[in-house]
C-alpha positions in Angstrom: 5.6 49.7 -6.5 5.8 48.4 -2.9 5.2 44.8 -1.7 3.7 44.6 1.7 4.0 41.3 3.5 1.1 40.9 5.9 0.9 40.0 9.6 -2.6 39.5 10.8 -2.8 39.3 14.6 -5.3 37.2 16.5 -4.8 36.5 20.2 -1.2 37.6 20.0 -0.1 35.3 17.1 0.2 35.5 13.3 -2.7 34.0 11.5 -4.5 34.2 8.2 -8.3 34.1 7.8 -10.4 32.8 5.0 -12.7 35.6 3.6 -12.4 37.4 6.9 -13.9 34.6 9.0 -12.4 34.6 12.5 -13.5 31.0 12.9 -11.4 30.0 9.9 -7.9 31.1 11.2 -4.7 29.3 10.5 -1.7 30.1 12.8 1.5 30.6 11.0 3.9 31.9 13.6 3.5 32.2 17.4 6.0 35.1 17.4 5.0 38.2 15.5 8.3 39.8 16.2 10.2 36.8 14.7 7.9 36.9 11.6 8.7 40.6 11.2 12.4 40.0 11.4 12.1 37.3 8.8 10.3 39.7 6.5 12.9 42.4 7.1 15.8 40.0 6.4 14.2 39.1 3.1 14.2 42.7 2.0 10.7 43.9 2.8 10.4 47.7 2.9 7.1 47.7 4.9 5.0 45.3 6.9 1.2 45.5 6.8 -0.2 44.6 10.2 -3.9 44.1 11.1 -5.1 43.8 14.7 -8.0 41.4 13.9 -9.3 41.3 17.5 -9.2 45.1 17.5 -11.2 45.3 14.3 -14.1 43.4 15.9 -13.7 45.0 19.3 -13.5 48.6 18.0 -10.3 49.3 20.0 -6.7 48.0 20.0 -6.3 44.5 21.5 -3.0 43.2 20.3 -0.9 46.1 21.5 2.0 44.1 22.8 2.4 42.1 19.6 2.3 45.2 17.5 4.9 46.9 19.6 7.1 43.8 19.3 6.8 44.1 15.5 7.7 47.8 15.6 10.8 46.9 17.5 12.0 44.8 14.6 12.9 48.0 12.9 10.8 47.9 9.7 8.1 50.5 8.9 4.7 49.3 10.0 1.4 50.1 8.3 -1.3 49.3 10.9 -5.1 48.8 10.8 -7.7 47.3 13.1 -9.7 48.9 15.9 -8.5 52.5 15.3 -11.6 54.5 15.8 -10.5 57.7 17.7 -7.9 60.4 17.5 -6.5 59.4 20.8 -5.8 55.9 19.4 -4.2 57.4 16.3 -2.0 59.6 18.5 -1.1 56.6 20.7 0.0 54.4 17.8 2.1 57.1 16.2 3.7 57.7 19.5 4.5 54.0 19.7 6.3 54.1 16.4 3.8 53.1 13.8 4.7 54.6 10.4 1.3 54.7 8.8 -2.2 54.1 10.1 -5.1 52.5 8.2 -8.6 53.7 9.0 -11.4 51.5 7.7 -14.6 51.4 9.7 -13.8 54.9 10.9 -13.7 56.1 7.3 -17.3 55.0 6.9 -18.7 56.0 10.2 -16.6 58.9 11.2 -15.1 60.5 8.0 -14.2 63.6 10.0 -11.7 61.5 12.0 -9.9 60.7 8.7 -9.7 64.3 7.7 -8.5 65.4 11.2 -5.9 62.6 11.3 -4.6 63.6 7.8 -4.2 67.2 8.9 -2.3 66.1 12.1 -0.2 63.5 10.3 0.3 64.5 6.6 1.1 61.5 4.4 0.7 59.0 7.1 -3.0 58.1 7.0 -4.4 55.4 4.6 -8.1 54.5 4.1 -8.9 50.8 4.1 -11.8 50.0 1.7 -12.8 46.4 2.3 -15.4 45.3 -0.2 -17.8 42.4 -0.6 -19.6 42.4 -4.0 -18.4 46.0 -4.5 -20.0 47.2 -1.2 -18.0 48.4 1.7 -17.8 46.2 4.8 -17.0 47.4 8.3 -16.5 46.2 11.9 -14.0 43.6 10.9 -16.0 42.8 7.8 -18.9 41.7 9.9 -21.3 44.4 8.4 -21.8 45.2 4.8 -23.0 48.7 4.0 -24.8 50.1 0.9 -21.8 52.3 0.2 -19.7 51.4 -2.9 -15.9 51.4 -2.9 -15.9 54.4 -5.3 -18.3 56.4 -3.2 -16.1 56.0 -0.1 -12.8 56.7 -1.9 -14.2 59.9 -3.4 -15.1 61.3 0.0 -11.3 61.6 0.7 -9.9 62.8 -2.6 -9.0 66.2 -1.2 -8.2 65.1 2.4 -4.5 64.3 2.0 -5.0 60.5 2.3 -1.7 58.8 1.5 -3.2 55.7 0.0 -6.4 53.6 -0.4 -6.0 49.9 0.5 -8.6 48.0 -1.6 -9.4 44.5 -0.4 -11.7 42.1 -2.1 -13.0 40.1 0.9 -14.3 37.2 -1.2 -10.7 36.6 -2.5 -8.9 37.2 0.8 -7.1 34.2 2.1 -8.2 31.8 -0.6 -5.4 32.3 -3.1 -7.8 33.0 -6.0 -5.9 35.9 -7.4 -6.5 39.6 -6.7 -9.4 41.6 -8.2 -6.9 43.6 -10.3 -9.6 45.0 -12.6 -11.6 46.5 -9.7 -8.5 47.9 -8.0 -7.3 49.5 -11.3 -10.8 51.0 -12.0 -10.8 52.5 -8.5 -7.2 53.9 -9.0 -8.2 55.5 -12.3 -11.2 57.1 -10.7 -9.5 58.8 -7.8 -6.3 60.8 -7.4 -5.1 58.6 -4.5 -2.6 55.8 -4.8 -4.3 52.4 -4.5 -2.8 49.3 -2.7 -4.2 46.0 -3.8 -5.1 43.3 -1.2 -6.9 40.0 -1.2 -6.2 36.8 -3.1 -2.6 37.4 -4.2 -1.2 33.9 -4.8 1.8 34.0 -7.2 4.4 36.1 -9.0 2.1 36.0 -12.0 -0.5 37.8 -9.9 2.1 40.4 -9.0 3.0 40.8 -12.7 -0.7 41.4 -13.4 -0.9 44.1 -10.8 2.3 45.7 -11.9 1.0 45.9 -15.5 -1.7 48.3 -14.1 0.8 50.6 -12.5 -0.1 53.4 -14.8 -3.7 53.3 -13.4 -2.4 54.5 -10.0 -1.8 51.2 -8.2 1.2 51.8 -5.9 1.5 48.5 -3.9 0.4 45.0 -3.2 -0.4 43.2 0.1 0.0 39.5 0.5 0.0 37.1 3.4 -1.0 33.5 3.0 0.9 33.0 -0.2 4.1 33.9 1.5 3.5 31.7 4.5 2.5 28.8 2.2 5.7 29.3 0.1 3.8 30.1 -3.1 5.6 33.5 -3.2 9.2 34.0 -2.4 9.4 37.4 -0.6 12.8 38.3 -2.0 11.5 37.6 -5.6 8.3 39.6 -4.9 10.2 42.7 -3.6 12.6 42.5 -6.6 9.8 42.2 -9.1 7.9 45.2 -7.9 11.1 47.2 -7.5 12.1 46.7 -11.2 
């Protein structure tokens, strides 16, 4: 199981939001590249990066910061504002290892399928849910689509992973919604990555206990920055 430390980018710096609210952002590092190097030196195998401004704008905004992170030499899983094949191509050309399509998965599912054909094993679908319903446009809009409905659309598309985020738990250190993520993982033949609310090693143990369901990884941000989770310990725990 892989532990993904998170870097969320707003206006070129590393922040964490509370429940996806751009007005409730805490800055943790002015240098995304420095933060990436810190994660790499602690043993992280991947970094999960979100262009928050891009998610709201519908196009990349923090390109310079993302490229600085890529230069740190650790594989980057990137989401936020990726809504076209041209953008997918550009980010892979820039050195991104995996791309996450969220809003596009809801509004343009053919893009997901096309990207999967062009880049096998390198496309993930981001399913961000509030009350079990999928949210889009940087979590600003909540659809009538359920998490399972969306995941099932891509079972045979070659998607590398589904990233399941419980928005109501994101950034508040309330513990991940392990039950919902495990239920989703059991329902679809796609590896699921848990995101939102991870606050302790005990949370990671609870996620790992559901590995047989198909959960393949965990994303955490604020708990690392706050010192509640030691990154080296987290990586070691999930690698056991």
